[in-house]
C-alpha positions, 0 to 999 in steps of 0.5 A, a space after each residue: 630542451 638543453 641540446 640544440 635541435 635541427 629538424 631537416 626538411 624530411 622531418 628527421 630531428 637532429 639533437 646535439 648537446 650544446 655543451 659539446 657543440 665545439 668538441 669533435 666527439 659529439 653524441 648524435 641522436 636521430 629521431 623520426 616519428 616515434 622512434 629515437 635512434 643513437 648514431 646512424 640508423 636504419 630507415 632514415 632518409 638522412 642516414 646517408 648525409 651524416 658522416 660515418 665517423 659519428 657512428 663510432 664516436 657514439 660507441 666507447 673506444 676499444 680497450 687497449 686500442 693504442 694507435 686507434 685512440 690517437 687517430 680518433 682522439 682520446 675521449 674523456 670519461 664523459 665522452 666514454 660514458 653511455 650517450 644521453 637519451 634524448 626526449 626520454 625515448 629508448 633506443 632500439 637499434 644502432 647502426 655503424 659504417 666502418 671507419 675502416 675503408 670497406 672494399 668489395 671482394 671478387 669471388 669466382 664460382 665456375 665461369 661466373 665472376 661475382 662481386 661481394 659487398 662488405 659483410 653486414 653483421 647484426 648484433 642482437 644484445 638487450 644490454 650493452 656490455 663488453 661482449 657487444 662492444 667486442 663484436 662491435 669493434 671487431 666489425 670495425 677492424 674487419 671492415 664490416 657494417 654493423 647494426 645493433 638491435 635491442 629487442 626482438 621486434 627491432 631485430 626482425 625489422 632490421 634483418 628484413 631490411 638489410 639481410 645481414 650475412 651474420 647475426 650474433 645473438 646474446 644467449 647468455 641470459 634469458 631474462 631480457 629475451 628468448 634467444 632461441 625464439 628470436 633465432 626461430 623467428 629469423 629462420 622463418 623468413 626467406 632471406 635467412 636461408 643464406 645467413 649464419 646465426 651465431 649464439 653467444 653462450 656463457 663461459 663454463 667453468 673447468 669443473 662443469 661438463 660441456 653442454 651439447 650444441 644440439 639444442 642450438 642447432 635445432 633452434 636454427 643456430 649455425 655456430 656457438 661462441 663461448 663468451 669472450 669480450 676480447 676484440 681479437 677473439 671476436 674478430 677471429 670468429 667473424 673472419 672464420 665465418 666470412 671465409 667459410 660459411 658466408 662465402 659458401 652461402 654467397 656462391 649459393 645465392 648466385 645459383 638463383 641467377 643461374 636457375 632464373 636463366 634456366 627457367 626462362 631458357 627456350 631449350 628444354 633442360 634436364 639435370 640428373 644425378 650420377 645415378 640418373 635420378 632427375 633433379 631439375 627440369 625447366 618449364 621448357 622441358 615441362 612444355 615439351 614433354 607434357 609432364 609437370 616437374 612434380 611428376 619427374 623430380 626424384 624419379 629415375 630416367 629408367 622409370 619413364 616410358 621410352 620410345 621404340 623408334 630409337 636404334 637398339 644400341 643408342 642408349 649403349 652409345 650414349 652411356 659409353 660417352 657420358 660414363 667416361 666424362 665425354 659429351 654426347 650429342 645427337 638425335 633421340 626420340 622421346 616419348 611424351 606423357 601423352 604417348 606421342 614420340 617426338 624427335 629431339 636434338 639432344 646434348 648430354 654433358 657430364 658435370 665433374 664434381 668433387 674428387 674428379 667424379 661425375 656428379 650430374 648430367 645436364 641434358 639440353 633438348 630441342 625439337 627438330 622442328 619449330 614450335 609451330 610445327 610441333 602439333 603436326 609433328 606429334 600428329 605424324 608420330 601418332 599416325 605412324 604409331 597406329 598405322 599398322 606397325 603394331 610392333 608392341 604386340 607382334 614378335 620381331 619375326 613378324 615385323 620382319 615379314 611386314 618389311 619384306 612384303 615387296 620382296 621377290 619369290 624364290 620358292 621355286 628356285 630353292 625347291 627340291 627340284 632346283 638345279 642350284 648347287 646344294 650343300 648336301 651334294 657337296 658333302 659325302 658321308 660324314 663317317 667316310 670323310 672322317 678318315 681323310 679329314 683333319 682340320 689343322 693349322 695352316 702352317 701344317 699344310 706345308 712340310 715342316 722345313 718350309 713351315 719353319 723357314 717361313 715362320 723364321 722369315 716372318 719373325 725376322 721381318 717383324 723384328 726389323 720393322 719394330 726397330 723404327 716403329 712407334 711404340 703403339 705399333 711395336 706393341 702390336 707387333 709384339 703380340 703378332 710375334 707372340 702368336 707366331 711363336 706359339 706351338 698351337 697355331 690353329 689359326 684359320 686358313 683363308 687360302 683362296 678365300 682371302 679375296 672374299 671381304 665377307 670371309 676376311 671380316 668375319 675372321 677378323 671380327 670373330 677370331 681375333 682376340 682384340 688386337 689393338 689397331 691404331 686407335 687414337 680414340 679411347 672410350 670406356 664401354 660400361 653398362 649399368 647392370 640391372 641386378 634387380 629382378 623383382 619387377 619380372 612376373 614369373 609363374 609360381 610353379 611349372 604348372 602355373 605357366 599360362 596356357 598359351 605358353 604351355 601350348 608352345 612349350 609342348 613342342 620344345 623337344 623338337 628341333 623345329 621349335 619356334 623360339 620367336 613365338 615364345 619370345 612374343 608370347 612371353 614379352 621377350 622373357 622366353 628364357 625363364 619359361 623354357 628354362 623351367 621346362 628344360 631344367 625340370 625334364 633333366 632333373 636339374 633341381 634334384 641334382 642341385 638339391 635346390 627348390 623349384 622356387 630357388 631355380 625359378 628366382 635364379 632363371 629370373 635373375 639371369 634373364 634380367 641381366 640379358 640386354 633386351 636392347 640387343 638385337 641378337 645377344 639377348 635372352 632369346 638367343 640364350 633360350 635358343 642355345 639352351 634349347 639346342 643344348 637340351 636337344 643335343 643332350 637327348 641324342 643317344 650318343 651324347 647322352 651315353 657319353 656324359 654324366 648327370 653332372 655334365 648335363 647340368 653343367 651344359 644346361 647352366 652354361 647355355 643359360 649364362 653363356 652370354 649374360 650381360 652381353 653389350 652387343 659388341 664383339 671382343 675386338 670392339 671392346 679391346 680397341 675401345 679400351 673398355 673396362 672389361 678389356 682392361 680387366 681381362 687383359 684383352 683375352 676372352 673378354 666377354 666370355 670371362 665376363 659372362 661366367 664371372 658375373 653369373 657366379 657373382 650374381 648367383 652367390 650374391 642372393 641366397 634366394 637365387 643361389 642354386 649351388 648353396 646345397 650341393 657338396 663342395 667337391 661337386 660344386 668345384 667340378 660343376 663350376 669348372 665344367 661351366 666355365 670351360 664350356 662358356 670359354 669354349 664359345 670364344 671364337 679365337 680357338 674355334 679351329 683348335 676345338 674342332 680339330 681336337 674333337 675330330 682327332 680325339 673323338 671322330 677318328 677313333 670312333 670311325 676306326 672302331 666302327 669300321 673294324 667291328 660291325 657287332 651290335 654292341 660296338 656302338 655301346 663299347 665305343 661310347 663306354 671308351 669315351 666315358 673312360 677319358 674325362 678329356 674326351 667328355 670335355 671335348 664333347 661338351 665344348 663341341 656341343 655348346 659351340 654348335 648350339 651357340 651358332 646353330 642358326 644356319 641349321 634351323 628351319 629357313 624362317 628362323 635362320 633368316 630371322 637370326 641372320 637379320 638380327 646378327 647383321 643389325 648388331 654388326 651394323 650398329 657396331 660399325 656405325 659406332 666405330 665410325 662415330 668414335 673413330 675406332 678401327 672398323 673391325 668388320 667393314 663389310 658390315 656397313 648397313 648401306 652396302 652389306 650383302 647379308 646373303 654373302 655374309 651368311 654364305 661365308 659364315 657357313 663355308 668357313 665356320 659351320 660346315 666342317 664343325 657340323 660335319 664333325 658333330 653330325 658324325 658323332 651325334 647323328 643329326 640328319 634334320 640339322 644337316 638337311 636344314 643346313 643344306 636348304 639354307 645354304 641353297 637359299 643364300 646362294 640363290 639370293 646371292 646370284 640374284 644380287 639381293 642384299 636384303 632378306 627374303 622368305 621363300 614364300 614371299 612373292 615377287 
């Protein structure tokens, strides 16, 4: 053999031409086993011992390289020729180590700092030509490590060994191999997930139509390169790929390390999308919850069963934090697949993505006990679940009874023979009282001169205080000045009640319009509105109502109707069933010219947008207000004063008046800087939201649009009446509405009744009221206001239940205000210190008595006033006994 031969100890054969033995430009061939490789080749233990420069000396020099040729020494024609094949064995793969010093690159991905090795490129060309040389020398210039494969088999073998980041496949001629078949075979391997594959296609002439890239993409190629042997063109293409796809894929490969860490983490981890769709759970989560990840991934969190051991407002609290991008952590009860409830320490962290938006939520969860105690924990939860607290099948009122079984018996004290002061004895005839009754602004209690003087003094004091106040305080004082300068000062007069914290807190919490008070902690209160109602099962027609519900509804015209029994038997969906019955009784569908199916779909949609997690402001409260409104509409004086349109408007307003209520007061939302408060400028925030949302939902879907068939003018009148009634439920104008009702309705009626005792006088009075549309508006406002807060006028058992529910909602608000550092609107409603009897007494004294006196004088409601007297007596008795909790008169000491 002409070349000199050296065989290493490892069995690698080095062949060197003897004629070129003294030349610095030698052609080297390495042979091992049955394969012969030119240059430096893969899978040889001798590869690292050969100088890397030899690899380039086996390649033709780059054209027009100038200085590069001087550095390397310009080879002659013989040297630039293709190297001879040793032993007649065809070379399949060539490997280069760049003559340019290749350096590693640091890449940052989140908190991780990665080191990227020099890029490796695999060229798959059956024959050597200018194009393959262009990419070869482009790799040299860029500092990449390059391999050339001649056959599909050697290409696949080389890739599986090196895992190159970039692969260039010759797609110009199918005579040698099928480029698309090679690409598909490479894509079939796992390492190719992070590899960019480039197709070199023949250049098209100017008269040829551009071909589609879709066949290449379908075959697995990422990019297309139009044939161009210029080293600069090849270099630019490779550099763009590196700075684009390769670096992105490099960062994605780092995620494997992150997921490996998550898989071995002892804490349960759950990752969801911004829409709360589960995207990942780790094995610790599977073990804790008893689910397999295949059962969870792709599902919404709302699809998973919830534990009933959490506070009703907990999900709202969590949502408040994470929707603003804040982290939440606390204790949460979760339900395992087996049905057991477990208590967890939970930390939920929002992940901000592109555009500054929340893209994911990461939840870390761990049990509140060690793994050894898990079994005992699960057992204790299971025992507790089945130990007599069958809350799933019982109504809330019955649960309250169970909790009260150790309470005292006050039946004898609250009986008719009791000497306790009665609300009824404190009242004299409503009609006789009307002449002396004026519910006025406190400023009108004094003489006009004194009023103006005091007013000016207060304004001057506030103006002086503003000069040296911080901007937040100055803005608050501006609002105070605005209130003082208004001409309608129907503000509550505390008088001697100023010393009563219950009354003060009720006034501050219910009658302020959300004046911002020194809050350095802003949050956005946002709920995901459930606009879907397809999951609710409703009767096909009114005659299709289940017998147990029908039997209850037979008594719906009575004031003593038990709404909580309906809540229990309808699985917390009383509004649709009661609504169907009441709306049918008042001919609502006929007036609206809509089908019963449309009305049913509308009721279903409205009820779906009440929050069952609220202890008070839920669809049961809406059904209760609807029942009271229907009861009032059945009274002769009311019925004779209103038109059919007014009746329909009143029933619809009662149904929607608290839709999507978040279980927090207006003051809370304003202090928290919620989206709704910003939208409605801190004015009648919730009431505006209820009406706006109800009309939006109604118009959104033709299937539940109850207004689609009525005349446009009727719709405008009806809509205005509904909006006016719902806005009247806002408490900041409570005394204004009551005062106007007394002065415009009660007093004229009392005067007419006293001046005429004829039989037709009542009818004449009613007719005169109907002649004034403003009076009809006042009646509708008063009616829905009384229906909204009629709880103290219900039978005692129902009154106690409602008192417990509203107190729980206020307790939850106070808890959240303390957690978030917000102003505590009603400090007295602290669940550890609050006296519910005192709060009820204050509420009745301050808001209920005068309003229902006025309403009773108009509508004649003796049954309500009797219940009010009995309930007031009950709360007074409990207060005298220093009881803080709720008691039923039938319960024994």
